[in-house]
C-alpha positions in Angstrom: 61.9 -64.8 154.2 65.0 -61.6 153.9 64.7 -59.3 151.3 67.2 -59.7 148.3 70.0 -57.0 149.1 71.4 -55.6 145.6 74.2 -52.9 145.2 73.3 -50.2 143.9 75.5 -47.1 142.9 73.2 -43.6 142.9 75.5 -41.2 140.8 74.7 -37.5 142.3 74.4 -36.1 145.3 71.8 -33.6 144.8 68.1 -33.4 146.4 66.7 -36.4 144.3 70.0 -38.4 144.6 70.3 -38.3 148.4 66.5 -38.9 148.8 66.6 -42.3 146.3 70.0 -43.5 148.3 67.9 -42.8 151.0 64.6 -44.8 150.1 67.1 -48.1 148.5 69.6 -47.4 151.9 66.4 -48.2 154.2 65.1 -51.2 152.2 68.1 -52.7 153.0 70.2 -52.5 149.7 74.2 -51.5 150.1 74.3 -47.9 148.4 77.5 -46.7 147.0 76.7 -42.3 146.6 78.6 -40.5 144.0 79.6 -36.9 143.7 82.5 -35.1 142.4 82.3 -33.2 145.4 83.2 -34.2 149.2 81.3 -31.5 150.5 78.3 -32.6 148.9 78.8 -36.3 150.2 78.8 -35.2 153.5 76.1 -33.0 153.5 73.8 -35.4 151.5 74.4 -38.5 154.8 73.7 -35.4 157.7 70.4 -34.8 155.1 69.9 -38.7 154.9 70.2 -38.7 158.5 68.0 -35.7 159.2 65.4 -37.2 157.3 65.4 -40.1 158.7 64.6 -38.5 162.0 62.1 -36.3 160.7 60.3 -39.3 159.5 60.7 -40.9 162.6 59.5 -38.0 165.1 57.1 -38.5 162.7 55.9 -42.1 163.8 56.4 -43.3 160.1 60.1 -44.6 160.6 62.0 -46.3 163.9 64.0 -44.3 165.6 66.6 -46.9 166.9 67.2 -48.1 163.1 68.6 -45.0 161.3 72.2 -45.8 162.2 71.7 -49.0 160.7 69.5 -47.4 157.7 72.7 -44.8 157.2 75.7 -47.7 157.3 75.0 -49.4 154.1 75.5 -46.1 152.4 79.1 -45.4 150.9 80.0 -42.3 149.5 82.4 -41.9 146.8 84.0 -39.0 144.5 85.4 -42.0 141.8 82.8 -43.2 139.1 84.5 -46.2 139.1 84.3 -47.2 142.4 81.0 -46.2 142.5 79.8 -48.8 140.1 82.5 -51.6 140.6 80.0 -54.2 142.5 76.5 -52.4 141.6 73.9 -54.5 140.2 71.3 -51.8 139.5 73.0 -48.0 138.9 71.1 -44.9 138.7 72.1 -41.6 137.8 70.5 -38.5 139.1 73.3 -35.3 137.8 71.8 -32.1 136.8 69.2 -31.9 133.4 72.3 -31.9 131.1 72.5 -34.1 128.3 76.1 -33.7 127.4 77.2 -34.6 131.2 74.6 -37.1 131.5 75.5 -38.9 127.7 79.0 -38.5 129.2 78.3 -40.6 132.7 76.4 -43.3 130.3 79.5 -43.3 128.0 81.7 -44.3 131.0 79.4 -46.6 132.8 78.4 -48.6 130.1 82.6 -49.6 129.5 82.8 -49.9 133.3 79.8 -52.2 134.3 78.9 -55.6 133.1 76.3 -55.9 130.4 73.6 -57.0 133.2 73.9 -54.3 135.0 70.7 -52.1 134.5 72.0 -48.7 133.9 68.7 -45.9 134.5 68.6 -42.1 134.5 66.3 -40.1 136.6 65.6 -37.3 134.2 62.6 -35.8 134.2 62.3 -34.4 131.0 65.3 -35.3 128.3 65.0 -38.2 126.2 65.8 -41.9 127.4 67.2 -42.4 123.9 69.4 -39.6 123.5 71.1 -40.1 126.7 72.0 -43.3 125.8 73.3 -42.0 122.4 77.3 -42.5 123.4 76.6 -45.7 124.9 77.3 -49.0 122.8 74.9 -51.6 125.0 71.9 -49.3 124.8 69.4 -52.2 125.3 70.1 -51.9 129.5 69.5 -48.1 129.7 66.3 -46.8 130.7 64.7 -43.9 132.6 63.4 -44.2 136.1 61.7 -40.9 136.6 61.5 -40.7 140.5 59.0 -37.8 141.9 59.9 -35.9 145.1 60.5 -36.8 147.8 61.2 -40.0 146.5 61.1 -41.4 150.1 57.2 -40.3 150.3 56.1 -40.4 146.4 55.3 -43.9 145.4 55.2 -43.5 141.3 58.1 -44.2 139.5 57.6 -43.8 135.9 60.2 -46.8 134.2 60.9 -45.2 130.7 61.7 -47.5 127.7 64.1 -45.9 125.4 64.1 -46.8 121.9 66.6 -49.6 122.0 65.5 -50.7 125.6 64.7 -54.2 126.2 61.9 -55.8 127.8 64.1 -57.6 129.9 66.1 -54.5 131.7 62.2 -53.4 132.1 61.1 -56.1 133.6 64.1 -56.7 136.3 63.7 -52.4 137.3 60.0 -52.7 137.7 60.2 -56.2 139.9 63.1 -54.2 141.8 61.1 -51.1 142.6 58.1 -53.0 143.9 60.4 -54.8 146.2 61.8 -51.4 147.7 58.1 -49.8 148.0 57.7 -48.2 144.8 54.6 -48.2 142.4 56.6 -48.5 139.2 54.6 -48.0 136.0 55.5 -48.5 132.4 56.5 -46.1 129.7 56.1 -47.9 127.0 57.3 -44.7 124.5 60.3 -42.3 124.9 58.5 -38.7 124.5 59.1 -35.3 126.0 57.6 -35.6 129.6 56.7 -39.0 129.6 53.1 -39.3 131.1 53.2 -37.8 134.7 54.8 -34.5 133.5 52.6 -34.2 130.2 49.5 -34.8 132.1 50.6 -32.1 135.2 51.6 -29.4 132.7 48.2 -29.9 130.6 46.7 -28.8 133.8 49.2 -25.9 134.5 49.3 -24.5 131.0 45.1 -24.4 131.4 45.1 -23.3 134.6 47.3 -19.9 134.0 45.5 -19.8 131.0 42.6 -19.4 132.6 44.6 -16.2 134.9 46.1 -14.5 132.0 42.6 -14.2 130.1 41.0 -12.8 133.1 38.7 -15.7 133.6 39.6 -16.3 137.5 42.0 -15.7 139.9 44.9 -17.4 140.8 43.1 -18.4 144.2 40.0 -19.6 142.4 41.7 -21.8 140.1 43.4 -23.6 142.6 40.4 -23.8 145.3 38.6 -25.6 142.3 41.4 -28.6 142.1 41.8 -28.6 145.6 38.2 -28.8 146.8 36.6 -30.1 143.6 37.9 -33.0 141.2 41.5 -33.0 142.9 39.9 -34.4 146.0 38.9 -37.7 144.0 41.9 -38.1 142.0 44.1 -40.3 144.4 40.9 -42.5 144.0 39.9 -42.0 140.7 41.7 -41.3 137.6 41.1 -39.3 134.8 40.0 -42.2 132.5 37.8 -44.0 135.1 36.1 -41.3 135.7 35.4 -40.7 131.9 34.0 -44.6 131.9 32.1 -43.9 134.9 30.1 -40.9 133.4 30.2 -42.3 130.1 32.1 -42.0 127.2 29.2 -40.9 125.2 29.0 -38.0 128.0 32.8 -37.3 127.6 32.9 -37.2 123.8 29.6 -34.9 123.8 31.4 -32.3 126.5 35.1 -32.5 124.4 33.2 -31.9 121.2 31.6 -28.2 122.7 34.5 -27.5 125.1 38.0 -28.5 123.8 37.9 -25.7 121.1 37.9 -23.6 123.9 41.0 -24.5 125.8 44.0 -23.5 125.6 46.5 -25.3 123.0 49.1 -22.8 122.3 52.5 -25.0 122.0 54.1 -21.8 123.3 54.5 -21.1 127.0 52.0 -18.3 128.5 53.0 -14.6 127.4 51.3 -13.9 131.5 54.1 -16.5 132.2 56.9 -15.0 130.9 56.3 -11.7 132.0 56.5 -12.8 135.9 60.0 -14.4 135.0 61.1 -11.3 133.4 59.7 -9.6 135.9 61.9 -11.7 138.7 58.4 -12.9 140.1 59.4 -16.3 140.8 57.3 -17.9 143.2 59.0 -19.1 147.1 62.0 -18.0 146.0 61.7 -14.2 145.2 58.5 -13.8 147.3 56.2 -13.0 144.8 54.8 -15.4 141.7 51.2 -15.9 141.0 50.5 -15.2 144.7 52.9 -13.1 147.0 54.5 -14.9 149.7 56.1 -14.1 152.9 59.0 -16.7 154.7 56.4 -18.0 156.7 53.9 -18.7 154.2 56.0 -20.3 152.0 56.7 -22.6 155.0 53.6 -23.0 155.7 52.8 -24.3 152.3 55.8 -26.5 152.6 54.7 -28.2 156.1 51.2 -28.4 154.8 52.6 -30.9 151.8 54.4 -32.9 153.9 52.0 -33.2 156.7 49.4 -34.7 154.0 52.0 -36.7 152.7 52.7 -37.9 156.4 48.8 -39.0 156.6 48.9 -40.7 152.8 51.7 -42.9 154.8 50.8 -43.3 157.5 47.3 -44.8 156.3 49.3 -47.5 154.0 51.2 -48.5 157.5 
């Protein structure tokens, strides 16, 4: 049976917008990619082409399908033109609340009430993004992870006024596009994934800040220890495996010793103030040469490619 071809508009042709557009086009959906600057749209199409060539070179895509995958992607600088035939719209512009609110206000006026309007924000409240629209029941969050054509997860976030039908339709659509959607039932800062990720980062930075271990040791404890089992065994599964009685006993002793500050680390603030920003400046928690930054990115890409190949 032929897969459904659902017209989709992607608003914003930056890193995430172009990646989401690529993902949906590869799965046969007509995509209208919109940005205010024609130059960004041209660059996005070239980036999508180079991504698909790279994936073909790594045996996770067919080289002879590249042109047919790109051809369903139409570009425009006009919001009205982008959304006029869309059944789903995914906004992926900068993390600017006022900008997003204005875009959703306009899209809400332009699109029929049965069109799903989604924001790809990774942090901003879905309810606030929908604040200036009238038909807020069809507005929700779809938080893709970078790169969206390799990372399976998409958090589908329910705003205060989002209805269940919109949530169900979105999850179904994303599954058909090869993603792994999860439902986030409450609109809270960081949703689920980033709350978990930054809780770990806060403790990791605190360990370094207090001289308990150096950055390499912290990273090695994750990469060569509990991090190895995370793809197969989530933290709550692990708690059940070892026993909730043991989990409770450890928490009674340990939790009071963990970092619980609601403020960012003074070590982190100091590094940022000193221009130690990581890859982009060559120094962060580590020192980085251009070769080392490229090697680190390549290691991540190769790891993700290996996971994708394993599912083919």
